[in-house]
N, C-alpha and C positions, 0 to 999 in steps of 0.2 A: 244832363239830365237822365236820372236811371229810368233804363226800362221796367214795365211792369214786372217782369220776373226778376230782374236784380232786385227790385225794392221786396219783392215776395221772400227771396231769399235771405234777404238782409233780417226783415220783420220775422220769418220764421227762425232763423237762427237766433235773432235775440231772444225771443219767446222760448225757446228749449232752455238756452242758457240762463234766462232768469229765474226758470223752474228747475234747474240743476245745482244741487246745493256744492256739487264737487267744483263748480265753476267761480272764480274769485271776480274776474272782469272779462270782458269780452271787447274787442277793437277791430274795427275796419282799418285794413291797411293797403297796399298797394295803390295803383294810379286813382282809384277812386277815392280815396284817403286823402289825395294830394290835389284834389282837382283836375287831374290831368285825365282822367277814364271819359269813356264815352259808353253808348248801349252796347258796343261791341267788347267792352273790356269784361275779363272775369271777376268775380266778387273774391277779395281775399281777407281772410280773417285772421286775428291772433286771439286765441284762447288761452286764458291763464287759468291754471288748477289752483287752489286753495292748498293749503298747508297741510300736509299727510296725503294728497293725490299726487301722483305721478304724471307729467304729462303724456307718458307712454300708454298709461292704464286709460285717462281720460279719452286719447286718441282711439285706442282699442276699442271702448265703448261707442263712441261717436260713429266709428266705422260701420258698427251693426245697425245704426238707427240714423242713416241718411236719408232713408225714405221719409222721415219725418221733416226733413227739411223741404226736400223737392222730389219728382221723380225722376230718381238718378237711374242710368242705364250704364253707367262706367264709373270706377274709381280705382285708384290705386294709391298706394304708399312708397314715392319714391325714398323717403326716409321715415324711421319708426313715428317720429312728431309730424308729419305731414301728411293731410288726406287732399288730394285732388280728384275731383267731381265733375261728370258731365250730365246735364238732365236730359231728358227726351228731347226737348226743343232746343238743345245744344247750348243752354244758359252754362257757364261753368264758374265754379268757385272751389277755392283752397281753404284749408283750416290747418293753421300751425299753432301747435301746442307749446307753451312756455310754463314754467314756474315763475313766481313773482320776482325773484332775483334775476331770472334773465329778463323780465320785462322791464326791470330798471335801467338794463343796457340799452335800451332800445331809444331811438329817436324820437322824440315826443311829436315832431312837426311831421311825421309820416304815419302817425294814427290819430284815428277818431275814437273817441269812446263810444261804444253801444250800450255798455252795462257795466257800471261799478259798484261793488259793493261797499259798505261801509267798512274804511280802514284799507280798502284794496291798495296795491302798490302802484306806484305812478311810474310810467317810463320817463327817463331822464337824462339819457346818455347825450352828451356833448358831441357831435356827428364828427368824426375823423376824416379830414379829408385825404381819399386815398391818392397816392402816387399815380399819375397818369404816365403810362408809358408812351413816349413819342413815337410818332410816325418815323420809322427808319425809311425812308424814301429809296435810298441806294439799296438796301438790302431788299426792300418790296419789288424795285425795279428788277433786280437780278432775278428774283424768285419767278418775277411774271415772264421774263425770259426764259428761263429753265423749262417751266412748264409750257410754254409755247412751243418751244423746240421739241418738246416730245410731241406733239401733233401727228407729224408726218409719219411716224413709227405706227401710231395707233391707226390712223385713218387708211396707211398702206395695207395693214393687215386684215382691214376691214372690220375693224372692232368698233362700229360706229357708236353703239350703245355706250361703250368707255369713252370714247369721243366726247360724247354729248357730257357725260359726267365733268370731264375737263375743261370743256368750254364753261359749264356752270363755275368751276373754280375760278378761271380767269376772269368770269364775270364779276365775282365776288372782289376779287382783287382790284378791278376797275372802280367798284362801289366804294372800296377803302380809299382808294386816291382821291375820288371826287369830294369824300370826306375830308381827307386831309386838305384839299383845298381851301377849305373853311376853316380849318385850324380844329376840325373836329376828328372824334374816333368812334368806334363803335360803342363804346362804353358811356357813350353821351345820351345813349337812348337804348330802350329796350328793343329787341330784334323787330317787334311787331311795331313799333314807331320809328325805326331807322327813317323811312323815307321823309319824314318830317324834318330832317336834318339837310336834306337836298334842297339846293336852289332850284327854281323853275327851269332855268338852264340846263341845269345837270339831269333833270327828271326828263326833260326832251331828248338829251344826249343819249341816256340809257333806253328810253323807248323807241330811239331812232333803230337800235340793234335789230338785225333781221330775224325772222323765225326760224327756231332751231328744230331741227328733227335729226333722226339717226339716218340720213343719207348723205353720200359723199357731197353732192351739190349743194346743200343747206349748210354743211359742216365747211366747206371752204368758203361761203359767203360770209360765215360767221367768223371765221379765222380774220378775214381781211378786214371784217368790221370792228372787231376786237382790237386789232395791231392799229386802226385810224383812231380809235376811241383813246388807247392808252397812252402811247407813244407820245405823241405831241403833247398830252397835258402833262405827262410826268417829265418830260424834258423841260417844259415850260416852269413847272414847279421846281425842279433842279435849278434851274438858272437863276429864279427869282430867291431862292433860300442859299444860294452857294453850295449845294450839294453836289459831290462828284458823281458823274454819270458814266456808267460803265458801256463807253462807247464800242470798244471792242467786242464784247459780248454783245452789244445789239447789231453790230455788222456782221458778226459771223452768224448770230440766227436769222437774219434778215435773209441771207444768203443761203442756209441751208432750209428754211421754211420755203422760198421762193422757189429754188431749183427743185427741190423735193415734190411739191404740190403743184407747181407750175403756177404759182401767183406771183403777181408783181406787187411788193409791198413797197409803200412809199418810204 
């Protein structure tokens, strides 16, 4: 169900487009168009310009008139044809401007019509299945061990703030591994919906990581926890998939980190 503000943004944008002869059609896109959105979702639009009007010039005009849609406190143009805006109540919406030829290359299953004038072009592209890059477990494990092995130097120097960044990178690698356990990758969901791909057990495992802060004791506790989360699961996945495991690198990294930080890594 849409929030009141989401519905108001849709209604106002549709009314503005209907009164603008430069607009051939208006479409709802993104998660709301495919039934995966919620009241926290931003509202995504595709605005199609009529022949003789360039998408860029139409975007320029709408950039100057965002207040007619809602009380916008921030907007930016990541690309000339895209406007991204934030309202005072933090409702968010994006406008993508295309011409009719570009619309015809869009997937019709990912768009909902909000306005179509007579003779307006239709989306009609057959979705192309993008090749999914397989999860390289051995490569990922080697990178985890490499980054993990850099921790002692950063901690020994007292660069605790930078060590927090490194722990965040290692935690991200743990998430990639958890997704791989279920045959998933980050490409299977938007970043805002990535958690939905995790199982309950995986969420519990991630939530069990200790609090992380820029002090030595917290960093050491987090180091132990990351090792305990990643290594057993990665080795089990390697065994079940017949993936080669970097045993020598694991042993060397365990010894190095244990001796350098005074930790006992299992």
